C-alpha positions as CSV (number, residue, x, y, z in Angstrom):
1,M,92.6,5.8,-35.0
2,L,93.1,3.5,-32.0
3,L,89.6,2.3,-32.4
4,S,89.5,1.8,-36.2
5,S,93.0,0.5,-36.7
6,Q,93.8,-1.4,-33.5
7,L,90.9,-2.5,-31.3
8,F,88.4,-2.8,-34.1
9,A,90.6,-3.0,-37.2
10,D,88.8,-3.5,-40.4
11,K,89.6,-3.2,-44.1
12,N,88.8,0.5,-44.4
13,A,92.5,1.6,-44.1
14,N,92.6,4.9,-42.2
15,R,88.9,5.8,-42.5
16,V,86.8,5.9,-39.3
17,H,83.1,5.1,-39.2
18,L,80.7,7.9,-38.0
19,R,79.1,5.5,-35.5
20,W,82.1,6.1,-33.2
21,L,81.4,9.8,-32.6
22,P,78.8,9.4,-29.8
23,Y,81.2,7.1,-27.9
24,V,84.2,9.5,-28.1
25,A,82.2,12.7,-27.6
26,S,83.1,12.6,-23.9
27,L,86.5,11.2,-23.0
28,D,85.4,11.0,-19.4
29,D,82.9,8.3,-20.3
30,L,85.3,6.0,-22.1
31,G,85.9,4.0,-19.0
32,R,82.2,3.1,-18.8
33,Y,82.2,0.9,-21.9
34,S,83.3,-2.8,-22.1
35,W,85.9,-2.4,-24.8
36,G,87.4,-5.8,-24.3
37,S,84.2,-7.7,-24.8
38,A,83.4,-5.7,-27.9
39,A,86.9,-6.2,-29.4
40,L,86.5,-9.9,-28.7
41,A,83.2,-10.0,-30.5
42,W,84.6,-8.3,-33.5
43,L,87.6,-10.7,-33.5
44,Y,85.4,-13.7,-33.4
45,R,83.3,-12.4,-36.2
46,C,86.4,-11.7,-38.3
47,L,87.8,-15.2,-37.6
48,C,84.5,-16.7,-38.8
49,R,84.7,-14.7,-42.0
50,G,88.3,-15.8,-42.4
51,T,87.2,-19.4,-42.8
52,N,85.7,-18.6,-46.2
53,R,88.1,-19.8,-48.8
54,N,87.5,-16.6,-50.8
55,V,88.7,-14.3,-48.0
56,V,92.4,-13.4,-48.3
57,N,92.8,-10.7,-45.6
58,L,91.9,-11.0,-41.9
59,A,90.7,-8.1,-39.8
60,G,90.1,-7.7,-36.1
61,L,92.5,-7.3,-33.1
62,L,95.1,-9.6,-34.5
63,Q,97.7,-8.6,-31.8
64,L,95.4,-10.2,-29.2
65,L,95.1,-13.3,-31.3
66,Q,98.9,-13.6,-31.8
67,S,99.6,-13.0,-28.1
68,W,97.0,-15.6,-27.1
69,I,98.7,-18.2,-29.4
70,F,102.3,-17.4,-28.3
71,W,101.5,-17.5,-24.6
72,R,99.8,-20.9,-24.8
73,F,101.7,-22.8,-27.5
74,P,105.4,-22.7,-27.0
75,C,106.0,-24.7,-30.2
76,L,104.6,-21.8,-32.2
77,R,106.3,-19.1,-30.2
78,P,109.3,-17.1,-31.6
79,S,112.5,-17.4,-29.7
80,D,114.4,-14.6,-27.8
81,F,111.2,-12.9,-26.5
82,N,111.5,-13.8,-22.8
83,R,111.1,-10.3,-21.3
84,F,107.7,-8.9,-20.8
85,G,105.7,-6.2,-19.1
86,F,102.2,-4.8,-19.1
87,P,100.2,-5.1,-21.3
88,L,101.3,-8.7,-21.8
89,A,100.9,-8.6,-25.6
90,S,103.7,-6.1,-25.7
91,R,106.1,-9.0,-25.2
92,W,105.8,-9.6,-29.0
93,A,105.8,-5.9,-30.1
94,Q,109.2,-6.2,-31.8
95,Y,108.4,-9.5,-33.5
96,L,108.5,-9.2,-37.3
97,P,107.3,-12.5,-38.9
98,R,108.9,-13.6,-42.2
99,N,106.9,-13.1,-45.3
100,D,108.7,-15.7,-47.4
101,A,108.1,-19.5,-47.8
102,V,104.5,-19.1,-46.6
103,D,103.4,-22.5,-47.8
104,Q,106.2,-24.2,-45.9
105,R,105.5,-22.3,-42.7
106,V,101.8,-23.2,-42.9
107,V,102.8,-26.9,-43.2
108,A,105.2,-26.6,-40.2
109,A,102.5,-24.9,-38.1
110,R,100.0,-27.6,-38.9
111,L,102.4,-30.3,-38.0
112,C,103.2,-28.6,-34.7
113,L,99.5,-28.5,-33.8
114,D,99.0,-32.1,-34.9
115,R,101.8,-33.3,-32.7
116,L,100.8,-31.5,-29.6
117,R,101.0,-33.6,-26.4
118,V,99.2,-33.1,-23.1
119,H,102.0,-30.9,-21.6
120,D,102.7,-28.9,-24.7
121,I,99.8,-26.6,-24.0
122,V,100.1,-23.9,-21.3
123,W,96.5,-23.7,-20.1
124,E,97.0,-20.8,-17.6
125,P,99.9,-18.7,-18.7
126,Y,98.7,-15.7,-16.7
127,S,98.7,-17.4,-13.4
128,T,102.5,-17.5,-12.9
129,P,104.1,-15.3,-10.3
130,D,106.1,-13.5,-13.0
131,V,103.0,-12.4,-14.8
132,A,101.1,-11.5,-11.6
133,A,104.0,-9.2,-10.8
134,V,103.5,-7.0,-13.8
135,V,99.7,-7.2,-14.3
136,H,97.6,-4.3,-13.0
137,P,96.3,-5.6,-9.6
138,E,92.7,-4.5,-10.3
139,I,92.5,-6.9,-13.2
140,L,93.0,-9.9,-10.8
141,L,90.3,-8.9,-8.4
142,D,87.7,-11.6,-8.0
143,Q,84.8,-9.4,-9.2
144,H,86.6,-9.2,-12.6
145,R,88.0,-12.7,-12.7
146,R,84.5,-14.2,-12.2
147,L,83.3,-12.6,-15.4
148,W,85.9,-14.4,-17.4
149,T,83.7,-17.5,-17.1
150,A,80.4,-15.9,-17.9
151,V,78.5,-17.7,-20.7
152,T,76.9,-14.7,-22.4
153,S,76.7,-12.6,-25.5
154,L,79.5,-10.5,-26.8
155,I,78.3,-7.4,-28.7
156,Y,79.9,-5.1,-31.2
157,F,77.2,-3.1,-32.9
158,A,75.5,-5.6,-35.3
159,A,78.0,-8.3,-34.6
160,I,76.7,-10.7,-31.9
161,E,78.9,-13.6,-30.7
162,W,78.5,-16.2,-28.0
163,H,81.1,-16.6,-25.2
164,Q,81.1,-20.4,-24.8
165,V,83.6,-20.7,-22.0
166,D,82.0,-24.0,-21.0
167,R,84.1,-25.5,-23.9
168,V,87.4,-24.3,-22.7
169,M,87.4,-24.9,-18.9
170,P,91.1,-25.9,-18.7
171,Q,91.9,-22.2,-19.5
172,F,90.4,-21.4,-16.1
173,G,92.0,-24.3,-14.2
174,G,89.2,-26.8,-14.5
175,V,88.6,-30.1,-16.1
176,Q,86.9,-30.2,-19.5
177,H,83.9,-32.5,-19.4
178,L,81.5,-33.3,-22.3
179,P,80.2,-29.9,-23.6
180,R,76.6,-29.0,-24.2
181,L,75.4,-28.6,-27.8
182,A,76.9,-25.5,-29.3
183,L,74.5,-22.5,-29.7
184,N,73.7,-22.1,-33.4
185,I,74.0,-18.4,-34.3
186,D,74.6,-18.8,-38.0
187,W,71.7,-16.5,-38.7
188,L,73.4,-13.8,-36.7
189,H,76.5,-14.1,-38.8
190,A,74.5,-13.0,-41.8
191,K,73.8,-9.6,-40.1
192,D,76.3,-6.9,-40.7
193,G,74.4,-3.7,-39.9
194,R,73.3,-3.0,-43.4
195,G,69.9,-3.2,-45.0
196,G,67.9,-0.9,-42.7
197,D,67.9,1.9,-40.1
198,R,67.8,-0.1,-36.8
199,W,68.6,0.7,-33.2
200,F,70.7,-2.3,-32.3
201,P,69.8,-2.5,-28.6
202,S,66.1,-2.8,-29.6
203,Y,66.6,-5.0,-32.6
204,Y,68.9,-7.4,-30.6
205,R,67.1,-6.9,-27.3
206,E,67.4,-10.5,-26.2
207,W,71.1,-10.6,-26.7
208,H,71.6,-7.2,-25.0
209,E,69.6,-8.6,-22.0
210,H,72.0,-11.6,-21.9
211,W,74.9,-9.2,-21.6
212,Q,73.2,-7.1,-19.0
213,D,72.6,-10.3,-16.9
214,R,76.1,-11.7,-17.4
215,H,76.7,-11.9,-13.7
216,A,74.0,-14.6,-13.5
217,S,75.7,-16.7,-16.1
218,V,79.0,-17.2,-14.4
219,L,80.1,-20.8,-14.5
220,P,81.6,-22.2,-11.3
221,V,85.1,-23.7,-11.8
222,D,86.4,-26.5,-9.6
223,R,90.1,-25.8,-9.9
224,V,92.5,-28.8,-10.1
225,A,96.3,-29.2,-10.0
226,D,96.4,-30.5,-13.6
227,P,93.7,-28.9,-15.8
228,G,92.8,-30.6,-19.0
229,P,90.2,-32.8,-20.8
230,S,88.7,-35.7,-19.0
231,A,89.0,-39.3,-20.3
232,E,85.3,-39.2,-21.3
233,Y,85.8,-36.0,-23.2
234,L,88.9,-37.4,-25.1
235,D,86.9,-40.5,-26.1
236,W,84.1,-38.3,-27.4
237,W,86.5,-35.9,-29.1
238,C,88.4,-38.7,-30.9
239,R,85.1,-40.0,-32.3
240,V,83.6,-36.8,-33.6
241,A,86.4,-34.4,-34.2
242,H,88.5,-33.8,-37.3
243,R,91.7,-34.7,-35.4
244,F,94.5,-33.6,-37.8
245,L,95.1,-30.6,-40.0
246,S,97.9,-32.3,-42.0
247,P,97.5,-35.0,-44.7
248,E,98.1,-38.6,-43.6
249,V,101.3,-38.8,-45.6
250,A,102.9,-36.3,-43.2
251,F,102.7,-38.8,-40.4
252,Q,104.0,-41.8,-42.2
253,D,107.3,-43.3,-40.9
254,P,109.1,-45.1,-43.7
255,R,111.0,-47.3,-41.3
256,P,108.3,-49.9,-40.5
257,I,107.1,-50.2,-44.1
258,V,106.3,-53.9,-44.9
259,L,107.7,-55.4,-48.1
260,T,105.1,-55.6,-50.8
261,E,104.2,-58.9,-52.4
262,E,105.7,-57.7,-55.7
263,A,109.0,-57.1,-53.9
264,R,108.9,-60.5,-52.4
265,H,108.5,-62.2,-55.8
266,R,111.3,-60.1,-57.3
267,G,113.7,-61.2,-54.5
268,S,112.8,-64.9,-54.7
269,S,114.9,-65.6,-57.8
270,Q,118.5,-66.7,-57.5
271,A,121.1,-64.0,-57.6
272,P,123.4,-64.1,-60.6
273,P,127.1,-64.9,-60.1
274,M,129.3,-61.9,-59.6
275,V,131.9,-61.2,-62.2
276,Q,135.3,-60.3,-60.9
277,S,136.5,-57.0,-62.4
278,I,139.9,-57.1,-64.0
279,G,142.6,-55.0,-62.4
280,I,141.1,-54.9,-58.9
281,P,143.2,-56.7,-56.3
282,K,141.4,-59.4,-54.3
283,L,140.9,-58.8,-50.6
284,K,142.9,-61.2,-48.3
């Protein structure tokens, strides 16, 4: 149930796929598998599917997605959840989001993202002393931290995703320069494991080799005191990106509105004389 309803949650309710049986046959071997990379691959795939306008439900490890958002975007974070332990996602375990006024909350979230400033993003939330005090020390060993910046494939059975950390360097304390062209894996998104009896490590041999050689794909990070995008990157991003989620009317300030020409003409005629109302005393 942990696999099918948490780490790799799908839309099959409480049913578990038979493909998991070989992996749980020996509990002693569970530690040999990279569960984190597989869960991330499945979450990426579910997020891609969620962009389809016909999709109404989202699968995947949504607790991880929620925790990632709350740790890095304080404007989206619920209040009164300041205490935390390990695992870090447990900080929001008691959070119960409202299920009313969905449209208004979507509008508010979009405006929050559109109005983000440079210092409204916490690039490295896990580097603070408070977090380091509760995280298992083995996680922070250099041999593990280096793999965080590996540009490699993430594999979950037939789901193959690409770990393009070269596009999010500030999350690792670096400066974001102009990125390389994104790897087009649209054809892989059309694969879901159906349509034939295939042994995935053989059918996707090239992608499995990328994963096996992940130590050779680690990006060096020149850490800086103030991580973020470079000026060159911002100039490029402003030219090519869809900058805002909200409609333009959401950003209009009514105060500096200039009078229209029609209003000028309407106000150019002489004002009529005011008629004194009977029974109202005059001001002295």
